N, C-alpha and C positions, 0 to 999 in steps of 0.2 A: 504494499500499499504506500502510495507517494503522498507526500504533503500536499494537501489540498484536495485530494480525492475523498470521495464519500463511499462508505461501504454500507449496504443495507443488509440487515440481519432479520430473520423472522423464525419464529418457532412453528410456523405452518409451511406447508409446501408451496404457498403462494406468495410471491413478493408483489408489491404495488407495480403497477405499470407507470414507470417513470424513466425519463431520459437521464442517465447518470450525469451526463455532460452539464445539465442544467444545475446540478448539485455542486459541482467543482467550485472551489474558491482559490483565490490568489492574493497577492499582496494588497490590491485594491478592493477586492470583494471578500469579505469575512462572512461568517455564518449569519450574523445579523442582517445581511443583504438578501438572505435566501429564506426568509420567513414563510412565504407562500408555499414554496417548494418543500421545505422542511414539514410544514403543517400537513400536506397532502401525504407524505410518507408516514407521519406519526399517526394520522387518522385511519390508515390502513391497518394499524397494529404492529407494524415493522418498528425496527429500531434503526437508528442512523448513526454511524460512527464516523468522526472526522479526525484526521491527523492534521493539525494546524500549526503553522510556523510559531515558535516561541523564542524569546530572547537568547535561550542557550539550548537550542534543539527543537522540540516539538511538544504539544500538548495534545492529548486524546480528548475528544468531546464525545459523549455518548448522549444521545437524545431519545427519550422514550415518552409515551402518552401517560403511562403510569409511573409512580414511585418505585423505582427499583433499587433506590439506594441502599436500604438495609440488607437486602439479599446479597447485592453486589459486594458491599464493604465485608460483610462476614465471610464471603466465599474467598476473598482475596487475602485476608489476614493470615490464614495458615500458610501461605505460600511465602511469606516474608520471614527471613531468617530471624532468630531471636536477638542477634546483634544489631539489628536495624530497627529503626522506628518507622512505622507506616502510618501515614495521616491520609484521611479522605476530606476533601475540602468541598463544601456546599458553596457553590459560586452565589446564590441568592443571599447568603448570610454574610458574605465578605463585604466589607465597606469600600475597599478599593483594591486596585491591582498590587499594591504594596503588601497587602496581607498575604498574598499567595507565596511570598518570599519571607515568611516570618521566621524560618529556620535561621536566618542571618542575623536576627536581632532579638528574638524572644523564643527560643526553642523550648525553654522551660515553662513557658506560659503562652501556649497557642492561642490565637485569637478565636472569638466566637465564630464558629462554622467550620473549624478545623477538629476532626475527631480522630483520636488515636486508637 
């Protein structure tokens, strides 16, 4: 999966009828510019995964119509070695992008929205 590409996931045998090219993002076109296209995918019951450019690599964005956060977070926790700390960040609870880099200034007291 390349940065900017969208990946459709479904737990049924039917994916929504959508042109993946309309979901592609780039430096000028972020996911916020694709609201109508994203909505049509989510309303079909499918999930949408983006690999978006970030300051030091990339971020993965997973969109779904229902709240999958608790199941997803609990499923990933056992995959992380005990010597590492694993955080899940709820974008809606973060006040600014600065909070996504909290490990550089307040690792002992993560901001509201970062769960370990």
